[in-house]
C-alpha positions in Angstrom: -13.3 6.1 -14.1 -12.0 2.5 -14.7 -8.8 4.0 -16.2 -8.3 6.1 -13.1 -9.0 3.1 -10.8 -6.6 0.9 -12.7 -3.9 3.6 -12.1 -4.8 3.6 -8.4 -4.4 -0.1 -8.2 -1.0 0.0 -10.0 0.1 2.6 -7.5 -0.9 0.4 -4.6 1.3 -2.4 -6.0 4.3 -0.1 -6.4 3.9 1.3 -2.8 3.6 -2.2 -1.4 6.9 -3.1 -3.0 8.5 -0.2 -1.2 7.0 -0.9 2.2 10.0 -2.5 3.8 12.3 0.3 2.7 9.8 2.8 4.0 10.0 1.2 7.4 13.7 1.7 7.5 13.4 5.3 6.3 10.7 6.2 8.8 12.8 4.9 11.7 15.4 7.6 10.9 13.0 10.5 10.9 13.0 10.9 14.6 16.8 10.6 14.9 18.8 13.6 16.1 21.0 15.5 13.6 24.7 15.0 13.9 27.8 16.4 12.3 30.0 13.9 10.5 32.9 12.9 12.8 36.5 12.3 11.7 37.2 10.1 14.7 38.0 6.4 14.2 34.9 4.3 14.9 33.6 0.8 14.0 31.2 2.4 11.5 34.0 3.5 9.2 35.8 0.2 10.1 38.8 0.7 7.8 40.3 2.8 10.6 39.8 0.1 13.3 42.6 -2.1 14.6 42.6 -5.7 13.3 41.8 -7.4 16.5 40.2 -10.6 15.2 42.4 -11.9 12.5 45.1 -14.6 13.2 47.9 -16.2 11.4 45.8 -19.3 10.7 46.0 -20.5 7.1 42.5 -19.9 5.6 42.9 -23.1 3.6 43.1 -25.1 6.8 39.7 -23.8 8.1 36.6 -25.9 7.8 34.2 -23.5 6.1 30.5 -23.3 5.6 29.9 -24.2 2.0 27.2 -23.5 -0.5 26.5 -26.8 -2.4 24.0 -26.0 -5.1 20.9 -24.8 -3.4 22.0 -25.9 0.1 24.2 -24.5 2.8 26.5 -27.1 4.5 28.0 -26.4 7.9 31.7 -27.1 8.6 31.0 -30.7 9.3 29.2 -31.2 6.0 25.6 -31.2 7.5 22.9 -29.2 5.8 22.4 -25.9 7.7 18.9 -24.4 7.7 18.8 -20.9 9.0 16.3 -19.9 11.8 17.4 -16.4 12.7 16.6 -12.8 13.8 17.9 -9.4 12.9 19.8 -7.7 15.7 21.4 -4.3 16.5 25.0 -3.9 15.4 27.6 -1.1 15.1 26.2 2.2 13.9 22.6 0.9 13.7 19.9 3.3 14.8 18.5 1.2 17.7 20.6 1.8 20.8 19.8 -1.3 22.8 23.0 -3.2 23.7 22.9 -6.6 21.9 25.5 -8.2 24.1 23.0 -8.3 27.1 20.6 -10.4 25.0 23.0 -13.1 23.6 21.7 -15.8 25.9 18.1 -14.9 25.3 18.6 -15.0 21.6 20.6 -18.3 21.5 19.6 -20.3 24.6 16.0 -19.3 25.0 14.7 -18.4 21.6 17.1 -21.0 20.0 18.0 -18.9 17.0 21.0 -20.4 15.1 21.7 -17.2 13.1 21.7 -13.4 13.7 21.8 -10.9 10.9 23.7 -8.0 12.4 22.5 -4.6 11.2 25.4 -2.1 10.7 25.7 1.3 9.2 28.7 3.4 8.2 27.4 6.9 7.7 24.6 7.2 10.3 26.6 9.5 12.6 24.0 9.9 15.3 24.3 6.1 16.0 28.1 5.9 15.9 28.4 4.7 19.5 25.6 2.1 19.3 27.0 -1.5 19.8 30.4 -0.2 18.7 32.4 -3.3 19.8 32.0 -5.5 16.8 34.7 -7.9 17.9 32.9 -8.6 21.2 29.6 -9.1 19.4 31.2 -11.5 16.9 32.9 -13.5 19.7 29.8 -13.6 21.9 27.7 -15.3 19.2 30.3 -17.3 17.2 31.8 -18.8 20.3 28.3 -20.4 20.8 28.3 -21.7 17.2 25.9 -19.0 16.0 26.3 -17.6 12.5 26.6 -13.8 12.3 25.6 -12.2 9.0 27.1 -8.7 8.9 25.1 -6.4 6.7 25.4 -2.7 5.7 22.1 -0.7 5.9 23.2 2.6 4.4 21.8 1.9 0.9 18.3 0.8 1.4 16.4 1.5 -1.8 19.5 2.9 -3.5 23.0 2.1 -4.7 26.4 3.5 -3.7 27.9 6.1 -6.0 31.4 7.2 -6.8 31.1 10.1 -4.3 29.9 10.4 -0.7 26.3 11.8 -0.5 24.6 13.7 2.4 21.9 11.8 4.4 18.9 14.0 5.2 16.2 13.9 7.9 13.8 16.3 6.2 16.0 19.3 5.4 18.6 18.5 8.1 21.8 16.7 7.3 22.1 13.8 9.8 25.0 11.8 8.3 26.3 10.7 5.0 25.8 7.9 2.4 29.2 6.3 1.9 30.8 6.1 -1.6 31.3 2.8 -3.3 35.0 3.1 -2.5 34.3 3.5 1.2 31.9 0.5 1.2 34.5 -1.6 -0.6 37.1 -0.6 2.0 34.6 -1.5 4.8 34.2 -5.0 3.5 37.9 -5.5 2.8 38.5 -4.6 6.5 35.9 -7.1 7.6 37.2 -9.8 5.2 40.7 -9.4 6.7 39.5 -9.4 10.3 37.1 -12.4 10.1 38.4 -14.6 7.2 39.5 -17.1 9.8 36.0 -17.3 11.4 33.7 -19.3 9.1 30.7 -18.3 11.3 30.9 -14.7 10.0 29.1 -14.1 6.7 29.1 -10.9 4.6 25.8 -9.4 3.4 27.0 -6.7 1.0 24.0 -4.2 1.0 20.6 -4.1 2.5 17.7 -3.9 0.0 19.5 -2.1 -2.8 17.6 -0.4 -5.6 14.1 0.9 -5.6 12.5 -0.6 -8.7 12.5 -3.7 -11.0 14.2 -2.2 -14.0 17.0 -3.7 -16.1 19.1 -0.7 -15.1 18.7 -1.6 -11.4 19.5 -5.3 -12.1 22.6 -4.3 -14.1 23.8 -2.0 -11.3 23.1 -4.8 -8.7 25.3 -7.2 -10.7 28.1 -4.7 -11.3 28.4 -3.5 -7.7 28.0 -6.9 -6.1 30.6 -8.4 -8.5 33.1 -5.8 -7.4 32.4 -6.2 -3.7 32.7 -10.0 -3.9 35.9 -9.7 -5.8 37.4 -7.4 -3.1 36.4 -9.8 -0.4 37.8 -12.8 -2.1 41.0 -10.9 -3.0 41.4 -10.3 0.7 41.6 -14.0 1.1 38.2 -14.5 2.7 36.2 -17.5 1.6 33.3 -16.8 4.0 29.8 -17.0 2.6 28.7 -13.8 0.9 25.0 -12.9 1.0 23.3 -10.7 -1.6 20.0 -9.0 -1.0 17.3 -8.9 -3.8 16.8 -5.5 -5.5 13.6 -3.5 -5.4 13.7 -2.8 -1.7 14.7 -6.4 -1.2 11.3 -7.8 -2.3 11.9 -8.4 -6.1 8.6 -6.5 -6.7 6.7 -9.5 -5.4 7.8 -11.5 -8.6 4.5 -10.7 -10.2 6.0 -10.9 -13.7 8.3 -13.8 -13.1 11.6 -15.0 -14.6 11.2 -13.2 -17.9 11.1 -9.8 -16.2 13.6 -7.9 -14.1 11.4 -8.2 -11.0 14.3 -10.3 -9.5 17.9 -9.3 -10.0 18.7 -12.6 -8.2 17.0 -14.8 -10.8 18.2 -12.7 -13.8 21.8 -12.0 -12.7 22.5 -14.6 -10.0 23.7 -17.3 -12.4 26.5 -14.9 -13.7 27.8 -14.5 -10.2 27.8 -18.2 -9.1 29.7 -19.0 -12.4 32.5 -16.7 -11.1 32.4 -17.2 -7.3 31.7 -19.9 -4.8 29.8 -19.6 -1.5 27.2 -17.1 -2.6 23.8 -17.0 -0.9 20.9 -14.9 -2.2 18.4 -13.2 0.1 14.8 -12.3 -0.4 12.9 -9.9 1.9 9.2 -10.5 2.5 6.7 -7.7 3.2 3.6 -6.2 1.6 4.6 -7.0 -2.0 4.2 -10.7 -1.2 0.6 -10.5 -0.1 -1.5 -13.4 -1.5 1.9 -14.7 -2.8 1.8 -18.4 -2.3 2.0 -19.1 -6.1 4.6 -16.4 -6.6 6.7 -17.7 -3.7 6.6 -21.2 -5.1 7.5 -19.9 -8.6 10.4 -17.8 -7.2 11.9 -20.7 -5.2 11.4 -23.2 -8.0 13.0 -20.8 -10.5 15.9 -20.3 -8.1 16.3 -24.0 -7.6 16.3 -24.7 -11.3 19.1 -22.2 -11.7 21.0 -23.8 -8.8 20.8 -20.6 -6.7 20.9 -20.9 -2.9 18.2 -18.6 -1.6 17.1 -17.6 2.0 14.6 -15.1 3.4 16.8 -12.5 5.0 14.0 -10.4 6.4 10.3 -10.9 7.0 8.1 -9.1 9.5 4.6 -8.2 10.6 3.6 -4.7 11.6 1.0 -4.1 14.3 -2.5 -4.8 12.7 -0.9 -5.0 9.3 -3.0 -7.7 7.6 -1.1 -7.4 4.4 2.2 -8.4 6.1 0.3 -11.1 8.1 -0.9 -12.6 4.8 2.5 -12.4 3.2 4.2 -14.1 6.2 1.6 -16.9 6.4 2.1 -17.6 2.7 5.9 -17.3 3.0 6.0 -20.0 5.8 3.7 -22.2 3.8 6.2 -22.1 1.0 9.6 -22.0 2.7 8.9 -24.9 5.1 8.3 -27.5 2.4 11.1 -26.0 0.3 13.5 -26.0 3.2 14.4 -22.3 2.8 16.1 -20.5 5.7 14.5 -17.4 7.2 15.4 -14.5 9.5 12.8 -12.3 11.3 12.8 -8.5 11.4 13.6 -7.8 14.2 14.7 -8.6 17.7 14.5 -5.0 18.9 11.8 -3.3 16.7 8.5 -2.8 18.4 7.0 -1.7 15.1 7.1 -5.3 13.9 6.4 -6.9 17.3 7.4 -10.3 18.5 5.7 -9.7 21.9 2.7 -7.8 23.1 4.4 -5.5 25.6 5.2 -1.8 26.0 8.1 -2.1 23.6 6.9 -5.3 21.9 10.4 -6.7 21.4 11.9 -10.2 21.5 13.7 -9.6 24.8 10.4 -8.9 26.6 9.1 -12.5 26.7 7.3 -13.3 30.0 9.1 -16.7 30.3 12.8 -17.3 30.1 12.9 -20.9 31.3 12.6 -22.4 27.8 8.8 -22.9 27.9 6.8 -21.0 25.4 6.0 -17.5 26.5 2.4 -16.4 26.8 2.8 -12.9 25.5 3.8 -13.6 21.9 2.1 -12.0 19.0 0.8 -14.2 16.2 4.1 -13.7 14.3 6.1 -14.1 17.5 4.4 -17.4 18.1 5.3 -18.7 14.6 8.9 -17.5 15.0 9.2 -19.2 18.4 7.8 -22.5 17.2 10.0 -22.3 14.0 13.2 -21.7 16.0 12.3 -24.6 18.3 11.7 -27.0 15.4 7.9 -27.2 16.1 6.4 -25.4 13.1 4.8 -27.3 10.2 2.9 -26.1 7.2 0.2 -25.0 6.8 0.9 -22.6 9.7 -1.8 -21.4 12.1 -3.8 -18.5 10.5 -3.9 -15.1 12.1 -6.9 -13.8 14.0 -10.0 -12.8 12.2 -11.0 -10.6 15.2 -9.0 -7.6 14.0 -10.9 -4.4 13.4 -12.3 -4.1 9.9 -11.1 -0.6 9.5 -8.7 1.2 11.9 -8.7 5.0 12.4 -11.7 5.4 10.0 -12.6 8.6 11.8 -9.0 9.9 11.1 -8.8 11.4 14.5 -5.7 9.4 15.3 -4.1 9.5 11.9 -4.3 7.5 8.8 -5.9 4.0 8.7 -3.4 1.3 9.7 -0.8 0.5 7.0 -1.6 3.6 4.9 0.5 4.1 1.8 0.6 7.6 0.4 0.4 7.7 -3.4 0.8 11.5 -3.4 -0.8 14.5 -1.7 -2.5 12.8 1.3 -2.3 14.3 4.8 -4.4 14.6 8.0 -5.4 18.1 8.9 -7.3 19.5 11.9 -10.4 21.6 11.7 -11.3 20.9 8.0 -14.0 18.2 8.5 -17.7 18.7 8.1 -17.9 18.8 11.9 -14.8 20.7 12.5 -12.6 17.7 13.5 -9.7 16.1 11.6 -10.0 14.9 8.0 -7.9 13.5 5.3 -6.9 15.9 2.6 -5.7 15.0 -0.9 -4.0 18.2 -2.1 -4.5 19.9 -5.5 -1.6 20.4 -7.9 -1.5 16.7 -9.0 -3.5 13.5 -9.1 -3.2 11.7 -5.8 -4.5 9.4 -3.1 -3.5 6.4 -1.1 -4.5 3.0 0.2 -4.0 0.3 2.7 -4.6 -3.5 2.9 -7.5 -5.0 4.8 -9.2 -8.4 5.3 -12.8 -9.2 4.6 -14.7 -12.5 5.1 -16.0 -14.4 2.1 -19.7 -14.6 1.3 -20.4 -11.7 3.7 -22.4 -8.5 3.2 -20.8 -5.2 4.2 -21.7 -1.5 4.0 -19.0 1.1 3.5 -19.8 4.7 4.3 -17.8 7.9 4.0 -18.1 11.7 4.1 -16.4 13.7 1.4 -16.3 16.8 -0.8 -14.0 18.5 -3.3 -13.2 22.2 -3.0 -14.8 22.7 -6.4 -17.2 20.8 -8.6 -15.6 18.2 -10.9 -16.7 15.9 -13.6 -13.9 13.5 -12.8 -15.1 12.0 -9.6 -12.9 11.3 -6.5 -13.5 7.7 -5.6 -13.2 6.0 -2.2 -13.9 2.4 -1.4 -12.8 -1.2 -1.5 -11.1 -3.1 -4.2 -10.1 -6.8 -4.5 -9.2 -9.5 -7.0 -11.1 -12.7 -7.8 -7.8 -14.7 -8.0 -4.2 -14.1 -7.0 -3.2 -13.6 -10.6 -6.3 -11.7 -11.8 -5.2 -8.6 -13.7 -8.6 -6.9 -13.0 -9.8 -5.4 -9.7 -13.4 -5.5 -8.5 -14.5 -2.1 -7.1 -17.0 -1.2 -4.5 -16.9 2.6 -4.3 -18.5 5.8 -3.4 -17.8 8.8 -5.8 -17.7 12.5 -5.0 -18.1 15.3 -7.5 -19.6 18.1 -5.5 -18.1 21.0 -3.5 -20.4 20.3 -0.5 -20.0 17.7 2.3 -22.1 14.7 1.6 -22.3 11.2 3.1 -22.4 8.3 0.7 -22.5 4.5 1.2 -22.3 1.3 -0.8 -23.4 -2.2 0.2 -21.8 -5.3 -1.3 -21.4 -9.0 -0.8 -18.0 -10.5 -1.0 -17.3 -13.6 -3.2 -16.3 -17.0 -2.0 -12.6 -16.2 -2.7 -10.9 -12.8 -3.0 -7.4 -11.5 -3.0 -5.5 -8.3 -2.4 -8.3 -6.6 -0.6 -7.6 -2.9 0.1 -9.2 0.4 1.0 -8.3 3.2 -1.3 -9.0 6.8 -2.3 -8.1 8.2 -5.7 -8.4 11.8 -7.0 -7.8 12.0 -10.8 -8.4 15.8 -11.1 -5.2 17.7 -10.2 -7.2 20.9 -10.1 -9.2 20.2 -7.0 -8.5 19.4 -3.3 -10.4 16.5 -1.8 -11.6 16.1 1.8 -12.5 12.8 3.4 -13.8 11.9 6.8 -15.6 9.4 9.0 -15.2 6.2 7.0 -17.0 3.1 8.4 -17.2 -0.5 7.3 -19.8 -2.6 9.0 -20.8 -6.3 8.6 -24.5 -7.0 8.1 -26.1 -9.1 10.8 -26.4 -12.8 9.9 
């Protein structure tokens, strides 16, 4: 059983590392299919007119400069990013960004926006299509605009164009490396005289922490930087970390290939000036204060300039809350810039409203809004120069276990390790239940928070569709230290083919890390059914 549980724990780590990319992929699943268009649009920008370039000699322009681990503004002052991700040309969210420029800059006081663009997402071609107007609106106010291409999240461009699918439907295309290069050459030519425009080559490239991914990261970014520089643009170029942007949480440190930035970044800064590297922070960085400090220290020792280009907190996602708390407690003393995801994504809310977005604040006079989420409050205070470490902790009043009865879907933040689904009419009482399908091992898990030195009882109903000697296990796991290679398990086990309710009572230690709920089915030959999970705290 321990071998099976160790495999389940490893799978949770892998799926946490992919969480940010999964957010981006899931956003696309409800989009309408569209046929690739041959018309000239901003998304395939090589066909656009050059409306922003001038005859100004680039050598005469006062540029932002990367000086070791610092970014200096055109006047030579250190520039520390406080930013937010916004909708750009071809991006899936349709809200017009131009209408929010004053809110973003004058009310929230962000000094940087990371503008999400896409080339091949054809259903979104007309969204925020006037890039020149967007650039002008922000940079005229002294706001940095980081253009980024979102088509390759979790992957790399290839030599040929690839179809983009929503299920079995083709909804666009993934541009080839040649088209991506042409897109950036176009932007380099158009904005090389505007130092407030930076170029973020690819969003979250690569899906793992292999040497092959790091090699590909280096090769492709090297070619893109060269093309931008050959176009005469000395603008800052930003390179996202590989492994869905999270560097696999940097669990194995500088000697591994967790981080393409740490392993390959020195090669690039030896060839090119004005390179900034960008880490994204989501579930893989839970309980990561030591790993954050190690990452930023290793980058500093290599003279690499690093920012956090994305971080965010999903609704009731305690794993991301924990990661963001630890991120702030590391980036503030290390003076690392940071950019929230996102202005217009209610799934990672800044406010507690119908749409939960940054533009829905209930005060616009410059005083602090009263409807900010925990993360929104941190971002507001940070952008206004009022946030210090350690940052305020998140609420401990959150539900212990959301959707435990499974009637409204999976528990919050659920990561599918294979074969899990919610089906109706299969429970012991005829209602909905979780099913872990036969045909392979499988299961899933989600992060949760427990109090120290507290007694809990976990209860669940379950059965397999046939008797099995290899039990299907459901329960809680946690570590005794952030770097502990072993998990502690508090589980109930199911081997029968009849519905049965089981429970386990346990007391938490004074310190624990990476707490999660999980289910793991090691027998590929059976289907497992799970329902009505509860977690209750004993009366004090």
